C-alpha positions as CSV (number, residue, x, y, z in Angstrom):
1,M,14.7,80.6,10.6
2,I,15.7,78.2,7.8
3,R,16.2,74.7,9.5
4,R,18.5,72.3,7.3
5,H,17.6,68.7,6.9
6,R,20.2,66.1,6.9
7,H,20.1,63.1,4.7
8,L,21.3,59.8,5.9
9,S,23.4,57.7,3.7
10,P,21.9,54.2,2.7
11,A,24.3,52.3,4.7
12,L,23.0,54.5,8.2
13,L,19.6,54.1,6.8
14,A,19.8,50.4,6.5
15,L,21.3,50.4,10.5
16,A,18.6,52.5,11.5
17,M,16.0,50.5,10.1
18,G,17.4,47.3,11.5
19,L,17.6,48.8,14.8
20,A,14.2,49.6,14.4
21,L,12.9,46.3,13.6
22,A,14.8,44.7,16.3
23,I,13.2,47.0,19.3
24,F,9.8,47.0,17.1
25,P,9.0,43.5,15.5
26,M,6.6,43.9,12.7
27,T,3.4,43.0,14.1
28,G,2.0,39.5,12.6
29,V,5.3,38.3,12.0
30,R,6.4,35.5,13.7
31,A,8.9,32.5,13.1
32,A,7.3,29.0,13.4
33,E,7.9,27.4,16.3
34,P,9.9,24.3,16.0
35,V,8.0,21.2,16.7
36,Q,9.4,18.4,19.1
37,E,6.7,15.8,20.3
38,D,7.5,12.3,21.5
39,F,4.1,10.3,23.0
40,H,4.7,7.1,24.6
41,Y,2.2,4.1,24.5
42,H,1.5,0.7,25.2
43,W,-0.5,-1.5,22.6
44,E,-2.1,-5.0,22.3
45,L,-4.1,-6.9,20.0
46,R,-8.0,-6.5,20.0
47,N,-10.6,-8.2,18.1
48,L,-11.4,-12.3,18.0
49,L,-9.0,-12.8,15.1
50,G,-6.3,-10.5,17.1
51,T,-7.2,-12.6,20.1
52,I,-6.5,-15.9,18.3
53,A,-3.3,-14.5,16.7
54,G,-2.1,-13.3,20.0
55,L,-1.7,-17.0,20.9
56,F,0.8,-17.6,18.3
57,F,2.3,-14.0,17.5
58,P,3.4,-11.1,19.7
59,N,-0.1,-9.7,21.0
60,H,1.6,-6.6,22.9
61,G,4.1,-3.9,23.3
62,Q,5.4,-0.4,23.1
63,G,4.6,2.2,20.7
64,E,6.3,5.5,19.9
65,L,4.9,8.4,18.0
66,T,6.8,11.6,17.0
67,F,6.8,14.9,15.6
68,K,9.9,16.8,15.0
69,T,11.0,19.8,13.1
70,S,13.8,18.9,10.3
71,P,16.5,21.2,9.6
72,G,15.2,22.2,6.3
73,G,12.0,23.4,8.1
74,H,9.4,20.5,7.5
75,L,8.0,18.2,9.8
76,T,9.2,14.3,10.4
77,S,6.8,12.2,11.8
78,E,7.1,8.4,12.9
79,L,5.1,5.8,14.4
80,L,7.2,2.8,15.6
81,I,5.2,-0.3,17.2
82,T,7.3,-2.9,18.6
83,S,7.0,-6.1,20.7
84,S,9.9,-6.7,23.3
85,A,8.3,-10.2,24.1
86,S,9.2,-11.4,20.4
87,A,12.4,-12.9,19.5
88,E,11.9,-12.4,16.0
89,G,11.9,-8.6,16.0
90,E,8.3,-7.7,14.9
91,F,7.6,-4.3,14.2
92,W,5.2,-1.7,12.3
93,R,6.9,1.5,11.1
94,Y,4.8,4.4,9.7
95,G,6.5,8.0,8.6
96,A,6.1,10.9,6.4
97,E,8.1,14.2,5.9
98,I,5.3,16.6,6.1
99,D,4.8,20.3,4.6
100,A,3.1,21.4,8.1
101,E,1.8,24.5,6.9
102,H,-0.3,22.9,4.2
103,L,-0.9,19.5,6.1
104,Q,0.5,18.1,3.0
105,P,3.0,14.7,3.1
106,I,6.3,15.2,0.8
107,R,7.4,11.8,1.1
108,A,6.0,8.7,3.0
109,W,7.3,5.6,4.2
110,S,6.1,2.5,5.7
111,S,7.7,-0.8,6.9
112,Y,7.0,-4.0,8.8
113,K,7.8,-7.3,10.1
114,W,5.1,-9.4,11.2
115,R,4.0,-13.3,10.9
116,G,7.0,-14.3,9.0
117,K,6.3,-11.6,6.3
118,T,8.3,-8.5,5.8
119,N,7.8,-5.4,3.3
120,S,9.2,-1.9,3.1
121,K,8.0,1.6,0.7
122,N,9.4,5.0,0.7
123,E,8.5,6.9,-1.8
124,P,7.5,10.8,-2.8
125,V,3.9,11.5,-2.3
126,E,3.3,14.4,-5.4
127,Q,-0.6,14.3,-5.6
128,Q,-2.4,16.8,-3.5
129,G,-4.9,15.6,-1.1
130,V,-3.1,12.5,-0.1
131,M,-2.4,11.6,3.2
132,D,-0.7,8.4,4.7
133,I,-1.1,7.2,8.6
134,V,1.0,9.8,10.3
135,S,0.2,12.7,8.2
136,A,-3.4,11.8,8.8
137,I,-3.0,12.0,12.3
138,Y,-1.1,15.3,12.1
139,S,-4.0,16.7,10.0
140,L,-6.8,15.7,12.2
141,R,-4.7,17.4,15.2
142,R,-4.5,20.7,13.4
143,D,-7.7,20.8,11.1
144,P,-10.4,18.2,12.8
145,P,-13.5,18.3,10.7
146,D,-16.9,18.7,12.2
147,R,-18.7,16.2,9.3
148,R,-17.6,13.6,6.9
149,R,-14.3,14.3,4.9
150,Q,-13.0,12.9,1.7
151,L,-9.3,12.0,1.0
152,Q,-7.1,9.8,0.0
153,I,-4.7,7.9,1.8
154,W,-1.1,6.3,0.9
155,S,-0.4,2.6,2.2
156,D,2.1,0.5,1.3
157,G,2.9,2.2,-1.9
158,H,-0.8,2.5,-3.1
159,V,-3.2,5.5,-3.1
160,Y,-6.9,4.8,-1.8
161,P,-9.9,6.8,-1.4
162,V,-11.0,6.9,2.0
163,V,-13.7,8.9,4.1
164,V,-12.9,10.9,7.5
165,L,-15.7,10.2,9.8
166,P,-16.0,12.7,12.7
167,L,-17.9,10.0,15.7
168,G,-18.3,12.7,18.4
169,A,-17.2,13.0,21.8
170,E,-16.1,10.1,24.1
171,R,-14.6,9.8,27.6
172,R,-11.7,7.6,27.7
173,E,-9.4,6.3,31.0
174,V,-5.9,6.9,30.4
175,G,-3.5,6.2,33.1
176,G,-6.4,5.9,35.5
177,K,-7.7,9.2,34.8
178,P,-10.6,10.2,32.7
179,V,-9.7,12.3,29.8
180,D,-12.5,14.1,27.3
181,T,-11.8,13.0,23.7
182,H,-13.1,13.4,20.3
183,H,-13.4,10.1,18.0
184,F,-12.2,10.2,14.3
185,S,-12.4,7.1,12.0
186,I,-10.7,6.5,8.7
187,R,-12.4,4.0,6.3
188,G,-12.0,2.8,2.9
189,V,-14.7,3.5,0.1
190,E,-14.7,1.7,-3.1
191,A,-12.3,3.1,-5.8
192,P,-13.5,3.3,-9.5
193,N,-10.8,0.7,-10.2
194,G,-12.6,-1.8,-7.8
195,R,-9.9,-1.3,-5.3
196,T,-10.7,-0.6,-1.6
197,W,-8.3,0.2,1.1
198,K,-8.6,-2.6,3.4
199,G,-7.1,-1.1,6.6
200,K,-8.8,1.3,9.1
201,L,-7.7,4.0,11.2
202,D,-9.5,5.2,14.3
203,L,-7.9,8.0,16.8
204,W,-9.0,9.5,20.0
205,L,-7.6,13.0,20.5
206,A,-8.1,14.9,24.0
207,G,-9.7,18.0,24.2
208,D,-6.4,19.9,25.2
209,A,-4.9,22.6,23.3
210,A,-2.2,19.9,21.9
211,A,-5.1,17.6,20.8
212,T,-3.0,14.8,22.3
213,P,-3.5,11.5,20.6
214,V,-4.4,9.4,23.3
215,V,-5.6,6.3,21.8
216,I,-4.5,5.3,18.1
217,Q,-6.1,1.8,16.8
218,I,-4.9,0.6,13.5
219,S,-6.4,-2.6,11.6
220,R,-4.8,-4.4,9.0
221,S,-4.8,-8.3,8.5
222,L,-8.1,-8.9,10.2
223,A,-6.6,-7.6,13.5
224,D,-7.0,-4.4,15.5
225,V,-3.5,-2.9,17.0
226,R,-4.6,-0.3,19.6
227,L,-2.3,2.0,21.1
228,E,-3.0,3.6,24.5
229,L,-1.0,6.3,25.9
230,D,1.0,6.0,28.8
231,A,0.3,8.8,31.1
232,P,-3.0,11.5,30.6
233,P,-1.9,14.8,28.9
234,K,-0.6,17.4,30.7
235,T,-3.0,19.9,32.4
236,A,-1.7,23.4,31.6
237,A,-0.4,23.9,35.3
238,E,1.8,20.9,34.9
239,R,3.2,22.0,31.5
240,A,3.9,25.4,33.3
241,E,5.7,23.7,36.1
242,P,9.2,22.2,34.8
243,G,9.5,18.2,35.7
244,R,5.9,17.6,36.4
245,G,4.1,14.7,34.2
246,A,5.7,13.3,31.5
247,V,3.8,12.8,28.2
248,S,5.0,14.9,25.0
249,G,8.0,17.1,24.5
250,P,7.8,21.0,24.7
251,G,7.5,23.0,21.5
252,H,4.1,22.2,20.2
253,P,3.1,25.4,17.8
């Protein structure tokens, strides 16, 4: 007996393939989940010069670090540091639009109003291997080095060579609860043109899956601004139970 094979029309074939993919998705293909994180901090000035400065200027306040997927698919991140005790409205703001897949900032901006001075910069970052403050935080969370790492940092419109130093495990107290963290430090190194980044960035990341930044310390103008997370990171059980605990938003990849 001879069986006759019927051929599907191109339209029916396309429909069948679409239904098959809907029922049996391709292995390994998954759309990136949108990022929606919001970390809340309190800050204070540290070191002797910072303490003296605090006699004349705000020496404590609030901080907010956000990571959010933009409509174009890139990541937008900002660190805003403010003081509720200041009548002058002092603040620092660091931000970037980041290609999250390649851990590379596309555009960076910074602005501040502090000690009667103001400054604002906003420009594209076209050179590979250049980070700013917030993209450096994101990069260390996603790809923490286990040894000394060289890179360059964008700061107030200038690019400087820096080194990332992994300083090992440390236990910090967050909201009265001990948290195991890993300490990373970014320091300037002397450039061929003699210019050296005078800022400093220290970061303590929790050992959880999100690598929650529990302490951020930014040093500039001979004063250390230390931001400490308001509440300890959620445990896996707390993340699975809606409404319990409060540190960061859902949607972390």
